NUDOTI-190960 format. One record per residue (C-alpha): residue number from 1; residue in one letter; chain; x negated, y, z. Coordinates in steps of 0.2 Angstrom, whole numbers, plus 5000, padded with zeros to 4 digits. Example, Ala and Ser with C-alpha at 12.3 -4.5 7.8 and 13.67 -1.06 7.14 Angstrom:
TINU   pos   code   unit     xx     yy     zz
TINU     1      a      A   4938   4978   5039
TINU     2      s      A   4932   4995   5036
//
This chain:
TINU   pos   code   unit     xx     yy     zz
TINU     1      x      A   4907   4943   4911
TINU     2      x      A   4922   4931   4911
TINU     3      x      A   4938   4938   4903
TINU     4      x      A   4955   4936   4912
TINU     5      x      A   4968   4924   4906
TINU     6      x      A   4977   4931   4891
TINU     7      x      A   4996   4929   4889
TINU     8      x      A   5001   4918   4874
TINU     9      x      A   5000   4928   4858
TINU    10      x      A   5007   4924   4840
TINU    11      x      A   5001   4935   4826
TINU    12      x      A   5015   4946   4819
TINU    13      x      A   5027   4943   4834
TINU    14      x      A   5038   4957   4839
TINU    15      x      A   5037   4963   4857
TINU    16      x      A   5046   4952   4869
TINU    17      x      A   5057   4966   4876
TINU    18      x      A   5057   4978   4862
TINU    19      x      A   5047   4991   4870
TINU    20      x      A   5029   4993   4864
TINU    21      x      A   5025   5007   4875
TINU    22      x      A   5024   5007   4894
TINU    23      x      A   5022   5020   4908
TINU    24      x      A   5012   5015   4923
TINU    25      x      A   5017   5026   4938
TINU    26      x      A   5003   5025   4951
TINU    27      x      A   5003   5030   4969
TINU    28      x      A   4990   5028   4983
TINU    29      x      A   4996   5012   4992
TINU    30      x      A   5003   5005   5008
TINU    31      x      A   5001   4990   5019
TINU    32      x      A   5013   4976   5017
TINU    33      x      A   5019   4976   5035
TINU    34      x      A   5016   4988   5050
TINU    35      x      A   5005   4975   5058
TINU    36      x      A   4986   4975   5063
TINU    37      x      A   4982   4961   5051
TINU    38      x      A   4991   4970   5036
TINU    39      x      A   4983   4986   5041
TINU    40      x      A   4966   4978   5042
TINU    41      x      A   4967   4971   5024
TINU    42      x      A   4974   4988   5017
TINU    43      x      A   4961   4999   5026
TINU    44      x      A   4947   4987   5020
TINU    45      x      A   4952   4989   5002
TINU    46      x      A   4955   5008   5004
TINU    47      x      A   4940   5013   5013
TINU    48      x      A   4928   5002   5003
TINU    49      x      A   4932   5013   4988
TINU    50      x      A   4917   5024   4984
TINU    51      x      A   4928   5037   4977
TINU    52      x      A   4936   5039   4995
TINU    53      x      A   4920   5037   5005
TINU    54      x      A   4904   5043   4997
TINU    55      x      A   4892   5037   5011
TINU    56      x      A   4878   5025   5005
TINU    57      x      A   4886   5008   5004
TINU    58      x      A   4874   4998   5017
TINU    59      x      A   4877   5011   5030
TINU    60      x      A   4895   5013   5027
TINU    61      x      A   4898   4994   5027
TINU    62      x      A   4891   4993   5045
TINU    63      x      A   4902   5007   5051
TINU    64      x      A   4918   5000   5042
TINU    65      x      A   4916   4982   5047
TINU    66      x      A   4907   4985   5064
TINU    67      x      A   4918   4999   5071
TINU    68      x      A   4933   5005   5060
TINU    69      x      A   4941   4989   5055
TINU    70      x      A   4940   4983   5073
TINU    71      x      A   4948   4998   5081
TINU    72      x      A   4959   5007   5068
TINU    73      x      A   4971   4994   5062
TINU    74      x      A   4980   4992   5078
TINU    75      x      A   4982   5011   5080
TINU    76      x      A   4987   5013   5062
TINU    77      x      A   5000   4999   5064
TINU    78      x      A   5009   5008   5078
TINU    79      x      A   5010   5024   5067
TINU    80      x      A   5017   5014   5052
TINU    81      x      A   5029   5005   5063
TINU    82      x      A   5037   5022   5069
TINU    83      x      A   5042   5026   5051
TINU    84      x      A   5045   5009   5043
TINU    85      x      A   5062   5006   5036
TINU    86      x      A   5073   4990   5033
TINU    87      x      A   5068   4991   5015
TINU    88      x      A   5049   4992   5019
TINU    89      x      A   5036   5006   5018
TINU    90      x      A   5044   5023   5014
TINU    91      x      A   5030   5026   5001
TINU    92      x      A   5034   5010   4992
TINU    93      x      A   5053   5012   4993
TINU    94      x      A   5052   5030   4985
TINU    95      x      A   5038   5025   4972
TINU    96      x      A   5048   5011   4966
TINU    97      x      A   5064   5021   4965
TINU    98      x      A   5055   5035   4956
TINU    99      x      A   5049   5023   4943
TINU   100      x      A   5066   5016   4940
TINU   101      x      A   5074   5033   4939
TINU   102      x      A   5060   5039   4927
TINU   103      x      A   5064   5024   4916
TINU   104      x      A   5082   5029   4916
TINU   105      x      A   5079   5047   4911
TINU   106      x      A   5067   5042   4897
TINU   107      x      A   5080   5030   4890
TINU   108      x      A   5093   5043   4891
TINU   109      x      A   5082   5055   4881
TINU   110      x      A   5081   5041   4868
TINU   111      x      A   5064   5033   4872
TINU   112      x      A   5061   5015   4871
TINU   113      x      A   5048   5014   4885
TINU   114      x      A   5045   5002   4900
TINU   115      x      A   5041   5010   4916
TINU   116      x      A   5032   5000   4930
TINU   117      x      A   5025   5006   4946
TINU   118      x      A   5008   5001   4954
TINU   119      x      A   4998   5005   4970
TINU   120      x      A   4979   5009   4969
TINU   121      x      A   4977   4999   4986
TINU   122      x      A   4989   4985   4991
TINU   123      x      A   5003   4978   4980
TINU   124      x      A   5008   4978   4966
TINU   125      x      A   4991   4981   4960
TINU   126      x      A   4986   4991   4945
TINU   127      x      A   4978   4976   4937
TINU   128      x      A   4994   4965   4940
TINU   129      x      A   5005   4978   4932
TINU   130      x      A   4994   4979   4917
TINU   131      x      A   4995   4961   4915
TINU   132      x      A   5014   4961   4916
TINU   133      x      A   5014   4974   4902
TINU   134      x      A   5004   4963   4891
TINU   135      x      A   5016   4948   4894
TINU   136      x      A   5030   4960   4890
TINU   137      x      A   5022   4964   4873
TINU   138      x      A   5018   4982   4878
TINU   139      x      A   5002   4987   4869
TINU   140      x      A   5002   5006   4873
TINU   141      x      A   5001   5012   4891
TINU   142      x      A   5002   5029   4898
TINU   143      x      A   4994   5030   4916
TINU   144      x      A   5003   5043   4926
TINU   145      x      A   4997   5046   4944
TINU   146      x      A   5009   5052   4957
TINU   147      x      A   4996   5065   4961
TINU   148      x      A   5000   5082   4954
TINU   149      x      A   4983   5089   4959
TINU   150      x      A   4968   5081   4952
TINU   151      x      A   4955   5074   4964
TINU   152      x      A   4941   5061   4961
TINU   153      x      A   4947   5053   4977
TINU   154      x      A   4964   5049   4970
TINU   155      x      A   4966   5052   4952
TINU   156      x      A   4949   5046   4946
TINU   157      x      A   4951   5031   4958
TINU   158      x      A   4967   5026   4948
TINU   159      x      A   4957   5027   4932
TINU   160      x      A   4943   5017   4939
TINU   161      x      A   4955   5003   4943
TINU   162      x      A   4962   5003   4925
TINU   163      x      A   4944   5003   4919
TINU   164      x      A   4939   4989   4931
TINU   165      x      A   4954   4978   4924
TINU   166      x      A   4949   4982   4906
TINU   167      x      A   4931   4976   4908
TINU   168      x      A   4939   4959   4911
TINU   169      x      A   4952   4959   4898
TINU   170      x      A   4950   4953   4880
TINU   171      x      A   4964   4962   4872
TINU   172      x      A   4966   4980   4878
TINU   173      x      A   4981   4991   4878
TINU   174      x      A   4979   5008   4869
TINU   175      x      A   4978   5019   4884
TINU   176      x      A   4981   5037   4889
TINU   177      x      A   4979   5046   4906
TINU   178      x      A   4988   5060   4914
TINU   179      x      A   4974   5070   4924
TINU   180      x      A   4985   5083   4933
TINU   181      x      A   5001   5093   4932
TINU   182      x      A   4999   5105   4947
TINU   183      x      A   5005   5120   4937
TINU   184      x      A   5018   5111   4926
TINU   185      x      A   5033   5123   4926
TINU   186      x      A   5046   5109   4929
TINU   187      x      A   5036   5102   4944
TINU   188      x      A   5035   5120   4952
TINU   189      x      A   5053   5122   4949
TINU   190      x      A   5057   5106   4957
TINU   191      x      A   5048   5111   4973
TINU   192      x      A   5056   5128   4973
TINU   193      x      A   5073   5120   4971
TINU   194      x      A   5069   5109   4986
TINU   195      x      A   5064   5124   4996
TINU   196      x      A   5079   5134   4991
TINU   197      x      A   5091   5120   4995
TINU   198      x      A   5083   5118   5013
TINU   199      x      A   5085   5137   5016
TINU   200      x      A   5103   5136   5010
TINU   201      x      A   5107   5122   5022
TINU   202      x      A   5095   5127   5037
TINU   203      x      A   5091   5145   5035
TINU   204      x      A   5074   5152   5031
TINU   205      x      A   5060   5152   5044
TINU   206      x      A   5048   5166   5047
TINU   207      x      A   5034   5158   5038
TINU   208      x      A   5032   5144   5025
TINU   209      x      A   5017   5132   5028
TINU   210      x      A   5011   5122   5012
TINU   211      x      A   5001   5107   5018
TINU   212      x      A   4991   5097   5006
TINU   213      x      A   4981   5082   5009
TINU   214      x      A   4963   5086   5014
TINU   215      x      A   4947   5080   5006
TINU   216      x      A   4929   5083   5012
TINU   217      x      A   4923   5100   5009
TINU   218      x      A   4908   5094   5000
TINU   219      x      A   4919   5088   4986
TINU   220      x      A   4923   5106   4981
TINU   221      x      A   4904   5110   4981
TINU   222      x      A   4902   5095   4969
TINU   223      x      A   4914   5102   4957
TINU   224      x      A   4931   5093   4961
TINU   225      x      A   4945   5105   4956
TINU   226      x      A   4957   5099   4969
TINU   227      x      A   4955   5114   4981
TINU   228      x      A   4958   5126   4967
TINU   229      x      A   4973   5116   4960
TINU   230      x      A   4981   5116   4977
TINU   231      x      A   4980   5135   4978
TINU   232      x      A   4987   5137   4961
TINU   233      x      A   5002   5126   4965
TINU   234      x      A   5005   5136   4981
TINU   235      x      A   5003   5153   4972
TINU   236      x      A   5016   5147   4958
TINU   237      x      A   5028   5140   4971
TINU   238      x      A   5027   5156   4981
TINU   239      x      A   5030   5167   4965
TINU   240      x      A   5045   5156   4961
TINU   241      x      A   5052   5159   4979
TINU   242      x      A   5048   5177   4979
TINU   243      x      A   5037   5176   4994
TINU   244      x      A   5023   5188   4997
TINU   245      x      A   5006   5182   5003
TINU   246      x      A   5009   5186   5021
TINU   247      x      A   5025   5174   5021
TINU   248      x      A   5016   5158   5017
TINU   249      x      A   5000   5149   5022
TINU   250      x      A   4990   5135   5013
TINU   251      x      A   4983   5121   5024
TINU   252      x      A   4975   5104   5023
TINU   253      x      A   4979   5089   5033
TINU   254      x      A   4974   5071   5037
TINU   255      x      A   4955   5073   5041
TINU   256      x      A   4945   5058   5044
TINU   257      x      A   4928   5057   5052
TINU   258      x      A   4917   5071   5059
TINU   259      x      A   4912   5079   5042
TINU   260      x      A   4919   5096   5038
TINU   261      x      A   4935   5095   5027
TINU   262      x      A   4944   5108   5017
TINU   263      x      A   4950   5122   5028
TINU   264      x      A   4961   5128   5036
TINU   265      x      A   4967   5113   5045
TINU   266      x      A   4986   5111   5046
TINU   267      x      A   4989   5106   5065
TINU   268      x      A   4977   5119   5072
TINU   269      x      A   4984   5132   5061
TINU   270      x      A   5002   5129   5067
TINU   271      x      A   4996   5130   5085
TINU   272      x      A   4987   5146   5082
TINU   273      x      A   5003   5153   5073
TINU   274      x      A   5014   5148   5088
TINU   275      x      A   5002   5156   5101
TINU   276      x      A   5001   5172   5090
TINU   277      x      A   5020   5174   5091
TINU   278      x      A   5027   5165   5076
TINU   279      x      A   5044   5157   5082
TINU   280      x      A   5049   5147   5067
TINU   281      x      A   5041   5138   5052
TINU   282      x      A   5046   5128   5037
TINU   283      x      A   5033   5115   5032
TINU   284      x      A   5032   5107   5015
TINU   285      x      A   5019   5095   5008
TINU   286      x      A   5018   5099   4989
TINU   287      x      A   5004   5087   4985
TINU   288      x      A   5014   5072   4991
TINU   289      x      A   5028   5067   4979
TINU   290      x      A   5035   5054   4990
TINU   291      x      A   5037   5054   5009
TINU   292      x      A   5025   5043   5018
TINU   293      x      A   5014   5041   5034
TINU   294      x      A   5006   5057   5031
TINU   295      x      A   5022   5067   5030
TINU   296      x      A   5034   5058   5041
TINU   297      x      A   5022   5054   5056
TINU   298      x      A   5008   5067   5054
TINU   299      x      A   5019   5082   5050
TINU   300      x      A   5037   5079   5055
TINU   301      x      A   5031   5071   5071
TINU   302      x      A   5014   5076   5077
TINU   303      x      A   5013   5093   5069
TINU   304      x      A   5030   5097   5075
TINU   305      x      A   5026   5092   5093
TINU   306      x      A   5010   5103   5092
TINU   307      x      A   5019   5118   5086
TINU   308      x      A   5033   5117   5099
TINU   309      x      A   5021   5114   5113
TINU   310      x      A   5011   5129   5108
TINU   311      x      A   5026   5140   5110
TINU   312      x      A   5035   5139   5094
TINU   313      x      A   5054   5138   5094
TINU   314      x      A   5059   5130   5077
TINU   315      x      A   5050   5118   5066
TINU   316      x      A   5058   5112   5050
TINU   317      x      A   5050   5099   5039
TINU   318      x      A   5055   5100   5020
TINU   319      x      A   5055   5082   5013
TINU   320      x      A   5045   5077   4998
TINU   321      x      A   5053   5077   4981
TINU   322      x      A   5057   5059   4982
TINU   323      x      A   5072   5055   4971
TINU   324      x      A   5078   5073   4968
TINU   325      x      A   5085   5075   4951
TINU   326      x      A   5074   5090   4946
TINU   327      x      A   5058   5080   4951
TINU   328      x      A   5063   5065   4940
TINU   329      x      A   5066   5077   4926
TINU   330      x      A   5049   5085   4928
TINU   331      x      A   5041   5068   4928
TINU   332      x      A   5050   5064   4912
TINU   333      x      A   5044   5080   4905
TINU   334      x      A   5026   5076   4909
TINU   335      x      A   5028   5059   4902
TINU   336      x      A   5035   5065   4886
TINU   337      x      A   5021   5078   4883
TINU   338      x      A   5008   5064   4885
TINU   339      x      A   5018   5051   4875
TINU   340      x      A   5018   5063   4860
TINU   341      x      A   5013   5054   4844
TINU   342      x      A   5018   5037   4850
TINU   343      x      A   5033   5030   4841
TINU   344      x      A   5044   5027   4857
TINU   345      x      A   5061   5032   4849
TINU   346      x      A   5062   5017   4836
TINU   347      x      A   5062   4998   4837
TINU   348      x      A   5049   4987   4829
TINU   349      x      A   5048   4986   4810
TINU   350      x      A   5051   4968   4808
TINU   351      x      A   5046   4968   4789
TINU   352      x      A   5030   4976   4794
TINU   353      x      A   5027   4963   4807
TINU   354      x      A   5030   4949   4795
TINU   355      x      A   5018   4957   4782
TINU   356      x      A   5005   4959   4796
TINU   357      x      A   5007   4940   4801
TINU   358      x      A   5005   4935   4783
TINU   359      x      A   4989   4945   4781
TINU   360      x      A   4982   4939   4797
TINU   361      x      A   4985   4921   4792
TINU   362      x      A   4977   4924   4775
TINU   363      x      A   4962   4930   4784
TINU   364      x      A   4961   4914   4794
TINU   365      x      A   4970   4918   4810
TINU   366      x      A   4977   4903   4820
TINU   367      x      A   4996   4901   4819
//
């Protein structure tokens, strides 16, 4: 298998920017523009991932290229256009900002770490950012998914992309991976702080709906812990807020295809609640750490309309954690836990590097 082109390397050289450790903050992805061609390229990459769609490849290829990519891009482009900002896709804007703020907080805590962000699908890709780390002299990388709850469809797919890149690279980084942080105390408190701030500003609704992204129900049967981790996040958040079980509901959104997905489904649940007499709801999406199509269009727009049309009177969407201080501090806490043991709080030992260079040259290394 051919190896990717390697950046120029000199034995015993100090890292170009001083930081030997990097944090790669990974989110799902977004199209480059709210247009049908951009959506077609994005969906082709996203829906070709076997972690996302587990249908046998030959059958799925015919469905994907014969039907979905002919119809869905135009419809999805219209949805993206409704939430697009002058700066671009909200998901990319927030993810980039989170990575910058995470780097600042880690630096304030004394860590010499370079933080970059990447998208599993679209740009900047995971492979391209790993190459950028290498060019910067970074040789240790912590891979930090933006998904608090582990799922093979998301977290494992990020790891797949790292492994795919590593199969083509000659000199690999030392790698560490964060699997999940669904029950991390700082993450739960960040969510609770967000809800309390909303209640203080808008008042508290009769019921709190916690909507997580859905996955096919069979993933639970196959051993994926996502369902359980979502419920644990919800339970811990409710405890922090002092909510009894009858004051909140866990639901799952964003179904795709005709297969059964994790239940209860978000929009039908909201409709049923309105018809049963619930007048007001607060809706939060704890599994999404940055506002995106699924929260801004699917929840704040479509779910709101469905609830109000079914007889509900007040619908309040609580934004994602985005750039909230408590959330960035929580991300820094998670990063620090997994960076433990790596010398991130001191510069390079130039004398040791010189000795390493001399030893490498003595063993026949090229200058």
